C-alpha positions as CSV (number, residue, x, y, z in Angstrom):
1,X,-53.0,125.1,180.9
2,X,-51.6,121.7,180.4
3,X,-48.1,121.0,179.1
4,X,-47.7,119.1,175.9
5,X,-45.3,116.2,176.0
6,X,-43.7,115.1,172.7
7,X,-41.4,112.1,172.2
8,X,-38.3,113.0,170.4
9,X,-37.7,110.8,167.4
10,X,-34.1,111.9,166.7
11,X,-31.0,110.4,168.1
12,X,-29.1,112.6,170.5
13,X,-25.8,114.1,169.0
14,X,-23.9,112.8,172.0
15,X,-24.1,109.2,170.4
16,X,-22.2,110.2,167.2
17,X,-18.8,110.1,168.9
18,X,-19.2,106.5,170.3
19,X,-20.6,105.3,166.9
20,X,-17.6,106.7,165.0
21,X,-15.3,105.1,167.6
22,X,-17.1,101.8,167.1
23,X,-16.9,101.9,163.3
24,X,-13.2,102.8,163.4
25,X,-12.5,100.0,165.9
26,X,-14.3,97.4,163.8
27,X,-12.4,98.6,160.7
28,X,-9.0,98.4,162.4
29,X,-9.7,94.8,163.6
30,X,-10.9,93.7,160.2
31,X,-7.9,95.4,158.4
32,X,-5.4,93.8,160.8
33,X,-7.0,90.4,160.4
34,X,-7.0,90.7,156.6
35,X,-3.4,91.8,156.3
36,X,-1.8,89.7,159.0
37,X,0.8,87.3,157.9
38,X,1.7,83.8,159.0
39,X,3.5,82.8,162.2
40,X,6.2,80.2,161.9
41,X,8.7,78.5,164.3
42,X,12.3,77.9,163.5
43,X,14.5,75.6,165.6
44,X,18.2,76.5,166.0
45,X,21.2,74.6,167.3
46,X,22.7,77.9,168.3
47,X,20.4,80.9,168.4
48,X,23.4,83.3,168.4
49,X,22.4,86.9,168.0
50,X,18.6,86.5,168.0
51,X,16.8,89.3,169.8
52,X,13.0,89.2,170.5
53,X,11.3,92.0,168.7
54,X,14.4,93.2,166.9
55,X,15.9,90.4,164.7
56,X,14.6,90.6,161.2
57,X,13.9,87.9,158.6
58,X,15.1,88.8,155.2
59,X,14.8,87.5,151.6
60,X,16.9,89.3,148.9
61,X,17.7,92.0,151.5
62,X,14.1,92.8,151.9
63,X,12.6,92.6,155.5
64,X,9.9,90.0,155.6
65,X,9.2,89.6,159.3
66,X,10.4,89.9,162.8
67,X,11.3,87.4,165.6
68,X,8.5,87.7,168.1
69,X,9.9,85.3,170.7
70,X,13.2,83.5,171.2
71,X,13.1,80.6,173.7
72,X,15.1,77.6,174.6
73,X,14.0,74.1,173.5
74,X,12.4,72.0,176.3
75,X,15.6,70.0,176.7
76,X,17.7,73.3,176.8
77,X,19.8,72.0,173.8
78,X,19.0,74.7,171.3
79,X,16.7,77.7,170.6
80,X,13.3,78.1,169.0
81,X,12.3,81.4,167.4
82,X,8.7,82.3,166.9
83,X,8.5,84.5,163.8
84,X,5.7,86.8,162.5
85,X,6.0,87.2,158.7
86,X,4.4,89.6,156.3
87,X,1.5,88.2,154.3
88,X,3.4,88.4,151.0
89,X,5.7,85.6,152.2
90,X,2.9,83.0,152.2
91,X,3.7,81.5,148.7
92,X,7.4,81.3,149.7
93,X,6.8,79.0,152.7
94,X,7.3,75.5,151.4
95,X,8.5,72.2,152.8
96,X,12.1,72.8,151.6
97,X,12.3,76.5,152.5
98,X,15.6,77.1,154.4
99,X,16.5,79.6,157.1
100,X,19.9,80.4,158.7
101,X,21.3,83.1,160.9
102,X,23.6,85.6,159.2
103,X,26.4,86.9,161.3
104,X,30.0,88.0,160.6
105,X,31.9,85.0,159.6
106,X,35.7,84.8,158.9
107,X,37.4,81.7,157.6
108,X,40.6,81.0,155.7
109,X,39.2,81.8,152.3
110,X,36.0,83.7,153.0
111,X,34.8,86.7,154.9
112,X,31.0,87.3,155.0
113,X,28.3,89.1,156.9
114,X,30.4,92.1,157.9
115,X,27.3,94.4,157.6
116,X,25.9,92.5,160.7
117,X,28.6,94.1,162.9
118,X,26.6,97.3,162.9
119,X,23.1,96.2,162.3
120,X,23.1,92.9,164.2
121,X,22.4,89.4,163.1
122,X,19.4,88.6,161.0
123,X,17.7,85.4,159.6
124,X,18.1,84.8,155.9
125,X,15.4,82.9,154.0
126,X,15.7,80.9,150.9
127,X,12.3,79.7,149.5
128,X,12.0,76.1,148.3
129,X,10.1,74.4,145.6
130,X,8.1,71.9,147.6
131,X,4.6,71.8,148.9
132,X,3.2,75.1,150.3
133,X,1.9,75.6,153.8
134,X,4.7,74.5,156.1
135,X,5.0,76.3,159.4
136,X,7.9,74.6,161.3
137,X,11.4,74.6,160.2
138,X,15.0,73.7,161.4
139,X,17.6,76.3,160.6
140,X,20.8,75.5,158.8
141,X,24.1,75.9,160.8
142,X,25.9,77.4,157.8
143,X,24.5,79.2,154.8
144,X,23.9,77.0,151.8
145,X,26.6,76.9,149.1
146,X,24.1,77.1,146.2
147,X,20.6,78.4,145.9
148,X,17.6,76.1,145.9
149,X,17.0,74.7,142.4
150,X,20.4,75.9,141.0
151,X,21.3,73.9,137.9
152,X,24.3,71.6,138.0
153,X,25.5,68.3,139.2
154,X,25.9,67.6,142.9
155,X,28.6,65.1,144.0
156,X,29.7,63.6,147.3
157,X,33.4,63.3,147.2
158,X,35.0,60.7,149.6
159,X,38.7,60.7,150.4
160,X,40.9,59.2,153.1
161,X,43.0,62.4,153.2
162,X,41.1,65.6,152.4
163,X,43.0,68.1,154.6
164,X,43.2,70.8,151.9
165,X,39.6,70.6,150.7
166,X,36.7,72.5,152.3
167,X,33.1,73.2,151.5
168,X,32.6,75.6,148.6
169,X,35.9,74.7,146.8
170,X,35.8,74.5,143.1
171,X,35.9,71.1,141.4
172,X,37.7,71.0,138.1
173,X,37.4,68.2,135.5
C-alpha cells in the first residue's frame, strides 16, 4: 500500500490569535492617531508649581491637557512647558490665546486661587480671536483683568503720583 498525501488548504487555528492581536494593534494605533491633540510650548518667566505629568491646563474649569515636560530655557532665565492638549482644543489655539499659572495669590484687596492650596497649581487658558494654528506661547505673569474681547474702553492712565491706584481698580466718570 501506498500512503496518500493531501495538502491542507485550511489555515491552522494557531494563527487566529496573532491575527486578532495584529488587528487590535492596528486599531489602537489608528485610534490614537485620530484622537490625539496638539502639542504646544509655553514660555514662563517663573514656572512656579509646574510638575511634569501632573500640572493640568484648564479652560472654564475643564481639564484640556497636561504638562508633558517642564524644562529651563537655554539661558536658564525662565521655564518652558511642553503641553499635550485634547483634540477639542484645536479651534481655541489662536495667535492671541493667553496662558498663565494659577496659584494662591494674596494682595491688599484680592485673594484668589485658594483651591490650588490642595490641588496644586494649574495653567489657565483664555482663547483669543486671532488666526488659528499657533503652537508657541509666552505666559502672562499675572491673570488678565478682563477676558479677551470684553466690551468696553481701555485707557492708559499716566500720573506722577499714583501710590493709591493699582491694576483692577474701578475708574469712575
